N, C-alpha and C positions, 0 to 999 in steps of 0.2 A: 484657355489655359496653354492648348497647342498652338496656337496665335503667339502668345507671349514666348513661348520656347523658339518658337521660329524666328520672331524679332530678336531676340537676343543671340542666336546663333548666327544671323544674318551681321548684327553689330559687330560680332568678334571677328567674322571671316573679311569684313571691310578692313578693321582695324590691323588683322595680321597683313591683309595685302598692302595697304599704306606702309606699315613698317618694314617689309621685304622692298617696298618703291625707296623709302630713305634710305635703308642698309645700300641697296645697288646704286642710288643717286650721288649727288653731291658731288665730292672731291675723287670717290671712287668709282665714278661713273665708267662703262664700258661701251663700245660700239665703235669709236673710231677704228681700230684695228682689228678689230673681231669680225668687221664687216670685208675686210679685205684679205686676212692669213690663209682662207682656204680657197680663195679663189685665183686659179693659175693666171689667169690672162692680166688680172690686176698686177699681180706680185711681178709677172714678166716685164709690164710698164713701170713699175715701180723701180725695179733693177736697173733698168734700162736707162731710166732718170738718174737714180742715184750715182752709177758709174761715172755719168758726166761732170759730176759734183767731185767725188772722191773715189777710187775704185776700193781701196781698204774700208774705209767706212762702210759702203755699199755692200760688200759681204756681211759684217759686223752686223749691218742693220736688219738684212733680210732674215740673217739667223735668228735674230733678236723677235721680229715680227711673226715668222713661222713657229718658234717656240714660245708664245705669249700665253696660248692656252688660257688660264683663267686670270692671267694679270691685268690690272687695270690700266686705263690708259696711260692714266698719271705716273704708274711705274714703267710701262714700255717708252714713254717720252723721257723719262730721268733717266734711264739705260742709255736710250739712242744719244742724249745728252753727253753723258759719259764718254762716249767713243767717238764722238764728233772733234775731229783735231782743225782748229782755224787753220785756214789756207788763204794764201794772198789771192784777195779780191779786186777784180779789176775796178777801175774808178767809177764812180757814178756818171761822169760825162761820158766815158768809153762805153758804157752799158748802152746808155741812152742813144747815142749815136749808131750803136749797133742795132737797135731795136726799130729806129727809124731806116736804115739802110735796107731793111728787108721789107718796108712799106709797099703794098701794092702800087702798080704803076698807073691806078686810077685816079691818085691823087696827083694833081699836076703841081708841083712844086713852083717853077717859074712862074705861073701864071697867077700863084696866091702870095708872090712877093710884093710890099709895097711898105712905103717908107712909115707910113702911120698904121699900118695893120695892128689891130690888136688881139691877143691871145691870151686864153684863159684855159689851165691845165687842170682837170678837178681829179681830186682823189690822187694827187701828185707825188704822194710821200716825199721823199728827199728832193724831188725835181730832176730826175735823170733826164725824162722824156722832155720838162719844160726846158730846160738847158740846150741839151742837143736841137731842139725844134727852132729855139731862138737864135741860135748860132747859127745853124743851116738856112733861116729864112731871113736871116740878119734883122730880127727885130728888136727895137729899142729896149733897154731893161726897164724903163717904166710902162712900157705897153706888153710885157710878158708877165703873168701873173700864174704863181702854183698856189694852188689852196689844197688844203686837207685839214680831216679833223685832229689830225696829232700833230704839237709843234714840232717844226723842223728847222734848220739853218736857213738864213737868207743864200741866196745863190749869187754867183758871180755876174750873171746877166739875165736875173730874173728876181721879181719880188715875190717873196712867201709870204703868204696870210694864211692864218689858222682860222678856218671857219666850218661850221656845220653847212653841206650842200643845200641843205632846206631855207637857208636866210642867206643868201648870196649879199655880200654888201656893195652892190654894184648898181649903177642907175640902168633903166631900161633900155636896149637896144643900144648896147656899149661894144660887145665884142664881134670881131668877123670870123674868128677862129674858136675852135673850143677841141679839147682832146680829153679822152676817157681810156687810159691803156690799165685795161685788168683791174677797175675799180668799180665799175658798175654793180658787178654781181656783189659788192660789199654794201650795197646801200639798203637799208632797213626798210625805208620808204621812198622807192624808186621813184615813183609818181611824182613826190614832191620836190625832189631833186630836178627832176626833168622838166617838171614845171616852171622851177627856178631859171633853170638854164635856158628854156625858151625865152623868158623874160628878159635875160640881161644878154642875148646876143640880138644882133640885128637880122632883120629879114633876110635872108637869102645867104645867112651866115651857113659855115659848114661844121659840122659836128663830126670828128673821126675817132670811133672806137676800137678798142682791141680788146676781145672777150674770149672766153673758153668757149669752144663751138658745140660742146654735147651738152644734153641736162637728163641722160638714162641714169638708172642707179649705179653701175658699175664707175661712170666716169664720175658722178659726183661724189662716190667714195675715194676714188684715185684723187680728184682735185682736192678733198678735204686732208688727205694726208701729206700732199705737196705743200699745201698751204701751212699744216702744221711743222714741215722740216724747215721753211723760210722763218717764220715767225717764231718757232719754239728753240729750234736747235741751231741752225747757221747764224740767223741775225740776233736769237735772243731778244725779240722785241717785246715779249709777253712771257709770262709763266706758264707753266703746262695747265695750271688751274686757272689762270685767267682765258687762255684759249678754250678750253675744254667747256667754259662755262658762257662763252660768249655766243652769240645766235651764229648759226651758221650760213655761210653765203648763198645766194639763192641764184642758181646757175641756168642760164637759158639758150636756146638755140637761136640762131639767126632769125628764124620766121617769130619766134615768142619775143625778141627783142622788138622788131617790127610790128608786132602786134601790141605791144604795151605802148611804143613812142609814137606811132601814127596818129593815134587820136588827142596825142597832148601837142601836136604840131609838129613833128618832125618827118619828113620824107625820106626813105631808104632810096639813093640815087645810086650805089654802087658798092659790089661786096667782094670778098675774095674769102671763099671758103675751102681753101685747097687743106689749112690743117697741118702745116708740115712740120710742126714741131711737138716737144714733150707736153704743151699746154692744149695742145689742139685748138691753136690761136686762130681766129678768125677776125677779118677788119670790116667794118661797117662804116659807111660815109652817109651821113644824114644832111639834109639841107632843112634850115628852119624856115617853115613857112611863113606867109604874111599874116 
């Protein structure tokens, strides 16, 4: 009899905890902002970042986040959207030029320029980097390929292809140069993507990556909010629900990227880990081994 009572109580407790999880989960889940609102260091970094986007918005946003308390992430993102005023944005091409202007000196532009050079930009989004690289290195349009999992417009000096990085529609040993600028941390299966990149690159080909340089809990929480700002608030690429229900990016340090990639055939030959900007950006140059 006692055993039966204990079993019934156990079932009831399990049901209660499951119900509690369902109530807290779904569209009303918390975590994105509750993980930073009481952290002075993260909030200071976030304020600095947002002030560079719009000072009036920064003041409102910091106040909303600090006073969020028991609000859900969706509620907070909705309030932030209401406060955001669209501001003139630099062109995609100009943004790409600015990104490559500050690339490390270890990448020798002049030595890489060739009339027949074939270039692939993976996770290219709208192709800002693709277009800037193609222009700077004088790559023919038919040899400059931007690929992304989301449909984008064709570029003036490059070709866009919508494709999953795990199944690239190119022949073996095809590309001399590949770039990944702030895209690798979004790969759900990075080993599969890098294996495909290895296949389509020529032996000795170069892969240039720009990534976040930290992976500690505070940095991860900060990066996630920055992604929410761009995707949900500033660019309105996805809804708050879509962002919160999507899998979170997997951030890695330079050493962790190296540990992942070297067994897949990529050798780290140079890096810049100064992390000068709001994204703690680092650059890594890999060579595709034979």
